[in-house]
N, C-alpha and C positions, 0 to 999 in steps of 0.2 A: 632621918633614918638612924636608928641606934646602931651601935657597934655590933651587937648580937645579930641584928637583921642583916647587916652588911656581910658578916661572916657566913651566915646561913645562905645568903644569895650567892656568895662566892663558891661555897661548897657545892651548891646546886648546879652552878655553872660548870665547874671543873670535874665533878664526880664522874660523868661518863668517860671523859678522857683518861682519868686516873684508873678507872676500872679496865678500860681497853688496854692501856699500857701494861697493867698487871697481868691481864689475860695473855697478851702477846709474850711477855717475858716468861710466864709459866709454861706456855706452849713451846716456846723455843728451848727452854731448859729441859722439858720432858722429851722433846725430840732429840736433843743432844745426848741425854741419858739413854734413851732407847737405841740410838744409833751406836753409842759406845758399847752397849751390851751385845748387840748383834746388828751388823750392817747388812745382813742378807735382805734382798729385795722383798721377800715374802713378809718380813716383819715390819717394814717401813712403808709398804705400798700405800696404805691409807693415811699414815702419819705425816708423810711429806706434804700432800695437798692440804691436809688439815692445818698444819703449822703455817704454811704459806697463806691460807685463807684467813686464819686468825690474825696473822701479822698485817695482812692487807686491810682487814676490817678495822683493826686498831688504828692504822694510819688514817683511814677514812673518818673514824669517829674523832680522833684528835684534831684533824684538819677542820672538820665541821664545827667542832667546839670552838676552835680558835677563830674561825670565820664568824660564828654567831656572837662571840665576845666582841669582836671588832664592830659588828653591826649594832650590837646593843650599846656600845659606847658612843656611837655616832647619832643614835636616835634617842629622843627623850624617853624616860621610863614610863611605862604604862602598866596599869594593873590588869592582868589577864584573868579571865574567869577560870576558876579552878576546874580542871578536867583530870580524869584519871580512870583507872580500871576499877571496877567494883570488886569487892571482896568475894562476891558470889562467883564471878567469872574466874577469878584466880583459883578458888576452891574447886570449881568444876574442872578446870584444866589440870590441877594436881590430881584429882580423882581419876580423870581420864588417863593420865600417865600411869598411875598405880594399876588401874584395870588393864592397861596395855601390857605392862610387865607380867601381871598375873595371868593374862590370857595367852601369852606366847606358848607355854608348854601344851596347852589344850587345843587352841585353834590354829597354831602355827604362826611363825613370824610374819609370813606374807599376809594372811588374813587379819591378824592383829594390827599390822601396820596400816592396812587399808582402812580398817574401822577407826583406828586412832586418828589418822589423817582426816577422815571425814568428820569425826567429832570435833577436831581442832578447827577445821574450816567453819563448821556450823557455829562453834563458840565464838569465833572471830567475826561472825556476822555475814558470812557468805550464804546467800539464799538461792543461788542458781544451781539446781540439782545437777545439771550437766557438768558444770565446773566442779562441784563437790565430788561426783562419782568419777569423772574423768581424771582429775588431778590425784585423788586418793588412790585409784587403781594404778595409775601410771607410777606414782611415787612408791606405793607399796611393793609392786612387782619389781621395779628397778632397784630399789634398795635391797630387796631380798636377793635378787640376782647378783648384785655387787657383793653382798655378804657371802653368798655361797660359792659363786664361781670366781669372783675377783679376789676375795680374801681367804677363801677356803675355810670359812667358818662353819662349824657344825651346828647350825640353828635348825630347830624343827620347822618344817614347812608343810603346807597343804597342797599347793599347786606346783611349785617349782622344785 
């Protein structure tokens, strides 16, 4: 194995942990800045759980990366088949996000969220219509309710 391939393998192995640590640090810095600007509960009601969630996910990713590294060192190296996400799926998800943002003023945040979640589930391979409709309706209405009632945000809505 050449030095370049060892370096690439090392970067591939540690990149998720590095990105997770950077996300956690940026989230904590943003929270500290927002709290310093205004510590009223209305301003930080969504920011506190978000910061804790990002920090927790970062710990999970770092721990998992270290455990995978230890397991990789104990087992002989094997060449795994290349798997990945197709460019078409990524482009479709990006297009769905753009359409979601564009549709909010016209269809309302609740309807746009329901449709966006359904499209995302279908793009990820979910084919059970009851799951797609149930989850997207529950998610869309819950997140809209949290945005309007919980955060007091003035988003255009259709049902709520």
